[in-house]
N, C-alpha and C positions, 0 to 999 in steps of 0.2 A: 900777830895777822889771822893765825888760824882762829883764835880766839869767834872772830863774829862767826866763822862757819858751826864751829860748836854751836856755837850760842842758838843760829837759827834750824839747827837740827835737832837742839832740846827745844828752845819755845814754842815750833810750829805744833808737833804732835802733842803736848803738852796742851795746847789752846782747843785743839782740836779736841780730846780727851775732854776736858772739861766741857765744852760746846755738846757734845753728844750725849755726857753723863746726864746735865740740864734738860736736852730734849725727849731722854726715854723718862724721865720721873714717872711714876705711878703707873707704869707699862706693866701689861698684865701675862700672864702664863699665855705657852701658844695651845695650852688646853685646858680644860678643869678638875678637879677632881684626884689630884696627885698623878695626872697622866701620860705629864711629861718629865723628859731625864733630867732637865733643867730643875723640877721642884724635888724630884726623886731625891737627888744629889744635897740639895739646900737642906732635904726632910735630916740626911744622914750625917749633913755637918752640923746640924745644931745639936743631936745626941750623942755625936763621938768625944773621949776626953784625947787632948790632945797629947797627954803622958801614955796613953795605952798602947800599943800597937795597931799600926794602921789597917789591920786583918780584920779586927774588931768591927769594923763600920762591915764587912760584909755578913753578917749576923744580923743588921735590921732589914727586915724585910722589905723588899723591893729598893735598895737603896740606888743600885744602878752605878754602885763606884766601882767597879770590876774595872781593871786597867787605868781608872781615874784616880787614883787613892790622894795624891798630892792637890789635885785639882779639890778634892774635898777637904783637905787638910786647910789648903790657901784660904777656900769658900766659911773653915770655922773660923781664922785669923779675924776676915774681914766682917764676917757679922756682929763682934764686937765691937764696928761703929754703927751698925744700922739697927736702928730702933725695932722694925718690922726685919725680923733676921729670916722670913721664910718669904720676902719680896724676889720679883723675878731681876730686880734693879739689881740687888748681890751678882746675881752672872752676870750680867751688864759690866756693872764695874770695875770685878775682877777681871774680866775679858780686855778692858777697855785700857785698865794701866797695862794689863801683861803684853795688848798692842803697843802701848805708847813706850814702853821701854824696849822691846822688840826695836822700831825704827830708832832710837838711840843708839841701843847695839850695832844696831845695821850700820850705823854710820862709824863707828869704830872699826868694826867688821872689816869694813870694805876701804876703808882710810887703811889700815896695817898692809892689806894687799896690795892694794893700789896706791891711792896718795889721798888726802883729805878733800882736795877737787871733786872728785871721782865719790867718796866719802859721801858728801852732802848730798850729790847729786840722785845718788842711788837710795839714800835715805830719803827726800825728797820724791822719787819719784814712787817710796813704798807709800810714807803716810800721805798723799793725796789719792791714793787710790780707793776707790771707793769697795769696792772688794775684799779687802780685810775688813771693812766697819759692818759690809754687811753681811759676814759670817760671822761677827757677834752676834747677831740679830737673829742668827738660826741653835747656835749653840757654841761657844767660846772657848772650853780648852786647851781645844789645839791652840790657841793664843800662847797659853801658857806654856805648854809643850815647846812652841817655838822660841819663847825667850829663854827658858833652861839650854833647848839647844845653843842657841846665841849664845850663853854666857860663858858654857864651853867649850866654844871655837874661842870665844875671845882669849879666854883661858890658856887654850893650847897656844895662842898665838903669842900671848905674854911669857909663857913656859921657855918657847924659843929664843927668847930676848934676854933669857935672865941667864946667870951661874947657875952650873949647874946645883948648887947647894939648895937655892932657892926654887928652880926650876920645879923639885919632885914635888912640895906642894901644892903646883898650880894643875901637874899631870894629875894629883891626887884629888884636888877641888872638879877638875874639868872631869873625873870618872864619877865623879858621884855627880854631877851635873847632867850628864851626858845616862845615865840611868832614872833619874828623876824627870829629866825630860818623856822617856820611856812611859814613866809609871801616871804623868799627867793627862795624858789623852788616849781615849780609842784611836785617835788618827795619827797616832805617832810612829807608827812603826817606820816611817820612811826618813827620820830625822837621827835616832839613833845608829846606824850603817853610816849615816854620813857625816855624824861626827867622829865616828871609828876612823875614816878613810882621814880625815883633817890628822884624828891623830897620830896614824900611820904618815902622811905627811911632814907634822911638825919633826918626825926623827929622821930625816931626810941626811941626815950628816953621818947617819953611822950605817945609810942603805948604800945599797949597792943595784945601777937600774937595768932592764932587760936588753937596754941598749948598749951599756957600756961593755967593752970585750971582755972586763973581769968578773962579769956574770955568771958566763958559760962554763963553770967548777963540776968537774965530776960528780959531785954532791949535788949541785945545782940542778944538772942535766939527769937525776934518778929522779929528783923531786919534781922538777916538771912533767917527766914521764909520770907518774903518780898522781896529779894533776890531771893530766892526759885521759889516762886511766878512769878515775871517778869520774871523770866528768859521760865519758861513754859507757861505762856499764854499772855506774851505780844504781841506776833507776831500777836495772835489770835485775840486780841482783836485790835491791830491797822488795820487789814484787815478788821474786822467788822466795823471801823468807818473812813474806809478809804476816802471814797465819804466825808465826811466833814475833813477831813486831808490835803488830795487834794485841794479842794474847798479853806482851809488856806493859803496853799503852792503856788496857784497860785494868790491870792492876794495880800501876799507878794511879790513875784518876779514877779509879775505885768505880766505874760507869762503865754501860756497854757504849761503845759509839756505835751510832746511828752513820748513813754514807761510809763506810769504812772504808771504801777506794778513792773518796774525796780526802778523808784526813790521811791516810796514806801516801798520799799524793803529795800533800802542804809538808807531811813530816819528813819525804823524801827530799821536798826541796829544803827545807831548815838546815837538814845532817849536811844538803852535799854545798849548800853557801858556806855553814863554818869549815867544813873541812878542806875549800880550795880554801878559804879565806885564812886559815890556819897553815895550809900548806906553802902558798905563796909568797905568806906573812915572813916564814922563814928562810927564803929562797932570794927575797931582800937586804936579811941584816945576817952578812958572813960572821961579822962578828956580833954575836947575839949579847954577849956578855958585855959590851960596853953600852947598851941601851937598854938593860936588864932592870937598871934601878929604877927607870922611867916608866919602863911597861909595867913594873911590882908596883910603884906609883899609882898609875891610871888603875890599874885595873882591882887595887886593894878600895880607892874610891868606887869602881861598881860592884865590888861585893857588899860593901858596907849598906850603899842603899837598895841593893839585891837583899840584904838580911835583913834591914829593917822593914820590907813588903811583903818577906814570905815567914817573918819567924812571928810568934812564937815556936817551937819545938814542938808542941801538941798540935800547932795547927800547918807544920810545914807542907805534910801531904795534900792538904787539902788545899792548900793556896799555891801549891806547886802546879798541882792537875786543873787549876783555875785558870792560870796563864798558859798553862800547856795547851788545854782548851782553846780557848783562845787562837792562840798562837797557828794551831793547828787546822783550824775551823777556818769556813768561809763566811763569807756575808749570804744571808739570804736576804734578796731581791723580793720587793713587792709583787713583780710579774705574776710570780705563782697566785698569787691572791686571786684572779682573773679568771674564771670558768670557760667565756668563751673567747678567747682572744683572735682568734679570726674577725671576729664584728668588729672588736678595739682597734686591733692593730693589722689587718689583711692576714696574717697568717702564723699558722701556730709554731710558737716560739720553741724553741730547744732547751732540754733541761739547763737548769741554771744559767738560764740567761739573765745579761746583769747589764746590758747596755748594748749599743751598737761599735764598742771598741774605737780604735783612732779616728776615724769617722768623728764619732761624737763628742772625743779630744779636742781636735782643732777649732770644731764650731763652737766648743763650751768657751774655749781660752777667746775666740773673737768676739763673745757675747759680753765675757766681764772684764776681760783686761784688754781690749782689740789695739791703747797704744805701746804696751810692753810688748805684747804679740807680736805687732808688728816690730819693735826694737830689737825683739830677740832676735829672729832672724836675720836681723840688717847689721846685728851684734856677731854674727857667726862669718856673716860676710865678710865684716873688718878684719877680725882675727886671723881667718882663713888667709885673707890677703897678707897682712902681715906677717903672718909665720910662713909664708913662704918665700916673702923677699926678704925678708930682715937678712941684714949683713952676714951672721953668722952661720945663715942657714948653707951649708953645703949637702947634707944628705936630707931629700925631697924626701924616704917613706918614715925615716924619724919625725920632720916635721907632721908627715903625713897622721903617723902616729901620738902625737904631740895634742894636732887638732881634734880628731877623733876622742880622746882621752878626757879632755876638756869638754867637748859636749856631751859625751856621758856622765861626768860630773854634773854639769848643768844640768840634766835630766835625769839625776839617779833619783831624786823623789815620785817624778812621774813612772819610771821603770821599776821602784818597787810598789807602787801601785797597781801597776799592771799585773808585777809577780805576782803578788798579792790577791787577785784579783777583787779589790775594795770595788768597793758598789761606787758607780759615775752620778756621783753627786757631787753638788761644789764642794763640801764643806772636805769631802776626802782627799780632794787636791788641791785646798790649799797649799801644802807644804811645798808644790810646786815652784811655786811664786818665788822662793826665797833662789833658786838654781836662776830661773830665769834673773834675776839680780844679778848672782852673779853673773851671766856671761855678758850682761848690760856693762857690770864696772870693769872688766878685761877689756872692753872693746873700747869705751871710755879712756882707761888707761894710753892706750896706743892711738888714740888720735891726740889726745894730751901732750905726749912724750915728741907725737913728729911735728905740732903747731908751737913747740916750746921755741920759744924768741924769735916769733912773727908776731909782732901785733896785731896785724889784721886778720891774719887765720884764727888767733885765738879772740876779739871781738866778736867772728862772724859763726866761731862756735858756739860758746856762750849766748851768743842772738837767740840758737837753733835751741839749745837749752832751755832756755828760757821760753820760749814759745813751748814747745813742748811739754812745760809744767805747768805754766797758765792754761795750757789746752786742757789736761789732767786735771788740774785744781775745778775747771769751767764745767766739764760732765761728769765732776766727780760730784757738785755741789748741785747742779739741774737733777738729775736720778735721785740722790739722796733727800731733797725736797719734793719730790715728784712722784716717789718710785718706792725706796726702802724705807723711810722713816714713815709716812701712813701707811703703809700695808702692815711695817708690822705693830704698829701705835693705833691698830683701828679697832680695837675692845676698848681703850685708852680716849679713840677720838670720840666714840659714841658714850659715854659715860659723858664726857666732858658737856657733847651737846645737849643732852637731855636734860643737864642740870642748868642749860642758860635757858634752856625755853620752860625750865621749872616744874619737869615732869618726872614723875615718882611711879610713874604706872603707867606700863604700854601692853600693846598685844603681840604675838612673834609668833613663830611656829617652833614646834616639839621636835626638832627633825637634826639630823646629820648635822648639816648646812649652820646650824647654830655655835655647836661644839670653841669653834673660836673665834667665836665672835661675842654673842648675848651670854651665853652659857659660861666662857670664862669672865665677864666683864660682872657677872652677877656671884661670881666664886671668889672673883679678887676684891669687890667690891660686894661683900653681904649687907644683907638689910637696907638699904638703900633704895632696891625699886622691887615695885610690884608687878610679876609677869604673869601676864596671863595667856595661857597658850590656846592656837586658834588652827583651824584647819584651812579655811580659807580667807582675805580679806573680808568676803562680803558678809560676812559673819558682824560686822565691826562697824557699827555706823557714826560713832563720833569717840574722840580717843586717838591716842598716836600709837599706830603700827612701825615696828622696825622689820626690813627686809634684808636677811642674813643675801649674799654671794651664791647666787645656784647654780653656779659651772662644776660640772662634775671634775673639770681638769686643775680645778686648783690644788695646789700643794698641801692644802690639809684634807682634800678628802680623795686623794690616793688610794687610800686604804680603806676608806667607807664601804661596806657591802652596800650599802642604797647606790650610791653614784654607779662602783662596780657593774651592776646590774640595770640599773632605769636609765644612767646619764643625767642630765640637768634635772634639774627639779622644774618637775611640768605639771603637779599633783591639782596647782591651784589654778582655773581656768582663770579666774577673774583677775589675777596676778598677769597671766600670757598676756590679757591682753592692753594691760599697761606694756609691757614689753614691746609689742607691736609699734612700728614707727619709733618707737624709743620716749612714747608718753611719758614714763616714769619719769624722766628727766625734767619732764615742764611742772609734774605736779607734787616733787618732793622738797620736803623741808628740807633736807643734807643729804649727801651723797658722801658714800667714805669710802675709800681705797681699801682693800682687804689684800693679805696676802697672795691671792689669786689672780690681782690687777698685776703686778708683778712681773718683769721680765725679770728678775732675778732670783726671786723665792720658788718659780715654775721649776728652776733647774735644780733644789734642794732634794726631791725627789726622784729615783730614777726614772717613775714611768711616766710622768709628767714633765721630763727634762727629755725622755725620747719620744717621747710626744710631739713634743714641741720641736726638739732640734734637726731630730730623724725624719719623723712623719708628718710635723709640718701642718700639725692637727690641731694645736692652740692658735684661735685667731682673735684679731681686736674684738669680734663679738665675743667670743669667752671671757678675755680680760673684762669688757663691759658688764656682763650681766653676774659677773665676779665682783662687784660693787654691794656696797651693803646701803640702805635706804631708811631714812624717817621720813614718814608721810603721813600727813593729817588725814582719819578716814570720816572726815566730813566732805574734805575735800577731793578724795578719791571715790567716792558716793555717791558724790555729782556728776561727776565724771563719766564714771559706768555710765549713770544714769539717762544724761547726755546723748551719750554716742549711742546707747541702745533707742531711745528715741530715735536719732536721724537714721537710723536703719530700717526699722520701724516704718517712718516716714516712705524712706527709699521705694520701699517694698510694697 
C-alpha cells in the first residue's frame, strides 16, 4: 500500500519538472553582455577542469563562483548534455532537477519523522507550490543547496536505524553533504546549522536533556554558568579587544577592512554562536566517549569537503580569506543607490537599511505562500493543543519548553536570515519554507493519530487535505501561466512574436528599460534582427516599433540610475499620448508581460519589494506600464495624426 504514495510523490514532481523544462526552452538571460550572475557562473563552469581544485574557478575573471563552488561544478556536469553550453536553460534545468529531487527527498524525510501519509501530503504541498519554481526563474543555486541539505538529513535519519558498524559511514556522508550544501549557494547559511541540529538530535540516545534531573551535575552547572557568562560579556570583551582582533583578521585576509565595526559585530556573532554551541554540546553528552565515533565520522566528512574547497595549500590563505570576508560581511542593499530618499520613500533611511523587518516578513509570506502561511499558524495551534493535552503531559513547564523548541526549529532558517541580516528579498528567505513544512507535518501527524480507527473522521481529514491541495494546484497553475512564466520569458516571447509576423528589422529605444528585453534578446539571438534606435516613435512612419516596459518600479530597473533619478520613462511625448486612456492597448500588435508586471518578481529586489509591500507605491498602473508592446508605425502615425486633427477642430 505504501508504493502508491511513493509513486505519487515521485511522478508528480517529475511531470511538473519536465513541463517547465519544456516551457522554458530558449529562455534568455535576465540581462545582456555577461551582466548576470547566472551567465558568469556558466562561463566559469565552461572553463573549469573537474580534476582541478575548485578554488581555481576563482581565478576566472568575474566568475561569481564565491560560495557557489559546487553549483558551478554541477553546471559543468550538466553542460555535457547541452549543445549550447552557455544557455540560461542550463541553469534552469539544474535548478529544476534539484527542486524535483528535493520534493522526493521531502517525502522520505517527513515520512521518517512522522509517517508516509504525512510525507506524501507535505511533499505535495511543496511540489504544488509556485514559489519553489518562481525562485528558479530568478536564481536557482539555493535549490541545489536544499537538495544536499535534505540528503544530509536523510542520511542522519538512516544512521539512527542502523547498527553502529554501518551508521559511521552514514554520519560521514551526512557531514560531507552538510558542507556541500553550504558551498552550493550564497543563500545557504540557513541550511548547515539546521543540519547540525538534526545531527545532534540523531545522537539523542547518548544525550541527557536539561529537563532530566541527572543533567544538573557540578560539571554541567559550571558549563552552564560559562554559557551565561559568554552570553552577557562576550560582546564587551570583543569590543574591548577590537583593535587586536581587526589587526589579526586583516593580516589573515591580507586586506584593509572597511566598516570595521560592522565586521567586528559579525565576527563576534559567529564566534559567540560557535562557543555557545560547543559548550552546550558538551553539557548534553555526559558520556562523550560513547558518541565520539559518530562525532568523528560526521566531522571527518565536514573536514574533507572543507579541504576540497579551500585547498591547495598555496591557495589556502586566499580561500580562507574569501570565506571569512563573506561570513563576516553584511549584504549591501540598493537603498543607498537612491540619493533623494525622501522623495522616493517619504523619509531619510537609516544607514545600512535593509527593509522593514518583521512587518515585511509576514506581508511577504502572505503574498507568495498564503495557503502554507495559514497552515503554518494553524499547525502551531494544533501542536500546542496536543502538547498540553497529551495523556503523558504532567509538567506544563516542560510542555511549554517543548513547544517553544519546536517553533524555534521550524523558524530556524528565518531566524538565521534575521541574525545574519539577509537582504529582504524572496530568494534569501526561501530556506524558511522547509521549516514551515516541518511544523505542518508535525500537526498532521497528531491529527492522523487522533482520528486513527475512526473512518468518518479519516474521510473528513482527507477531504480537507484534498481540497487544500487542489486549491494550491489551481492557484499555482493560474499564476504560473498568467504571471511567472510570461514575465520571465518576455524576451523570448518577443523574439517568437517578431518571427511570427516575419519581422527582421524594428525600431526601439536605446535605454536601460530595454536591457532586460530587446538587448538581452539580440544578445541571446545574435544576427537575427536589425535594430534601429530612436528617441521618439514620431520619427518612424512605417515598420515595427518595440516599446519596452516603462515603469521605474520594475524589479529590473531597481538599480538603474535613470529610473532612480527620473522615475518612469516619459521622454517620448508621443508615447505618453498613447498611454492616455490606454490607447496603446487598442493599437498594439502584441502585448508582452515583463518582470515589472509580476506580483512575484517585484519582491526579488529589496527596494521594489519595500515600495510594494510596505509603502504601497506599486499600483496596477505601474504593472500595466511595465508591459512591452509591438506596434505598427503606420497605425500609430495615423492614430496620433487623427487625434491631433480632432483637437484642432475642437479648438
